N, C-alpha and C positions, 0 to 999 in steps of 0.2 A: 406487563407481558412484553416480550420483544416483538418487533415488527420485521426485523431483517436477520439473516444469517450470512456470515462472511466466510468465504473459503479462500485462505491464502496460506502460503508456507511461512516458516520462520524467517526466511531471508527476503520476504516480500512485504510490501506495505501499500495498500490502496490509498492514494493521496488525491483529495480534491484539489484541482489545479487553479481554480478561480478564486481570487481573494474575496469575492462576494459570496461564495458558498463554502464556508469553512467546516462543514460537517458532511458526513455521508448522506444524512437525511436531506439537508438543504441542496446538496449536489443532485440527488435524485429528483427532488421536487422541481428543480429548475432546469431539468433536462427536457429534451423533446420526446421523452418516452410517454407512452400511453399509460393511463392509470391501471389498465388491464395487464401490463407487463408484470411477469412474476420474477424475472431475473434481469439484472443490470450488469452487462458485460463490461469489463475494464481491460484495456489493451496494455501490453507489457513494454516497459522501457528497462534496459539493462544498464546498471551502474557498476563500474569497476571499483572494488574496494582497494584503494591505494594506501590508505592510512586508517588506523584504528587506535585511538588513544584510550587508555583505561579510564573508566568512569565517564565516558562521553558517548553520546549516541552517534554511531557511525553514519547514520543517515544525514547528519548535518556537516560531516567532514568530507563526504564523498559526493560531489555534485557534478562530476563529469560522467557523461553517459554516451553510449553508442548512438549513432544517428538513426538506426533502424527502429521504427515503431512496428512491433509485431502485429499481424492481423489477428482478429479475435479467433479463438479456437487454437491458436498457436502460442503457447506459454501464457495464455490469458487466465484471469480469474474473474470472480463475480461476486455480487451481492444479491441475495435472493430473499424474496418475501417468505415469511415463515410457513406459508401454505404450500410451498413447493413439495412435491412428493418424493423425489429422489435427487440427492446431490452427488455429483461426480467431481473429479479433480478440476476440470476446466470448464464445465458447464453443468446444467441440470438435465433431467430427463426430458423436459419440455422445451425443445429448441424453437418452437413456434412463438413462445411468449418471451423471448429474449430481446431486450433492447440494448444495443451496444452504445455505450456512452462515448461522446465525442472526446478526443484526446485532449482538447483544450479545457474540458470540464473535469476529467479524471484520468489518472494513469496508475498502473501497477508498477511501483518502483521495485525492481529486483536487484539485489546487491550480491555481487559475485567476486570471488577471489581468483579470477581467471584472466590469464594473459591472452592477448590476441583477440579480444572482443572487438576492437576497432583500432584504426590507425590514429595516433595522437593528433594528427592534423585534421581528422574528421570529427573529433570529440566535440560534444555539445555541452556547454556549461548550463546546467538546468538548476536554477535556484528556487524553483517553485516550492520546495519543502521548507525553505528557510522562514517562510511566513509563520510557521508553527513553532519555531524554536522557543520563543519567550513563554508560550503557554504550556508546552510539553516538558521542558527542562525541569521546572520545579516539581512536577508530578513524578517524573522519573527519579529525581533526587529523593523524594519522600519514600517511594517504594524501595529504592536501594538502601536507604537508611533502615527501613523496617527489616529487610532481608538480612542486612549486616547485624542488626540487633538480635534477630532470631538465631543466626549462626553463632554469635557470641554466647547467647544464652544456652544453646545446645552444647557448646564446648565446655561451659562451666558445669552443667549438669552431667 
């Protein structure tokens, strides 16, 4: 059975930012949140997509972000325990049991094809996601190979 439900868009990714807590569960367990918290809020960082190479994860190619760390309830997302009664886009129905995770522990990486997000001189090189590259890449390659195989099989049939 699942313990958590994650709400995020396709252009977003909740990233544990501490190299000591490499999973969402470890990130939550090592936070300052009460065990009674039902929702764990994650603040938003916006990354501009400047390059996207075919068959590569754009998350590892685009590590420049805007300096602004959005406050929770503004472009934020969350991880909720399965007992939560109602999920919304940026929070749950129970705002009293939300624990907002520290930005050094977790962030919502939001990837956008938008100009004017920040001045180039203000951009921050945020390499926190690169710690996952070696573990994620083989899994993505496996799934991609399966999808390509299914597509090829469908074309033949």
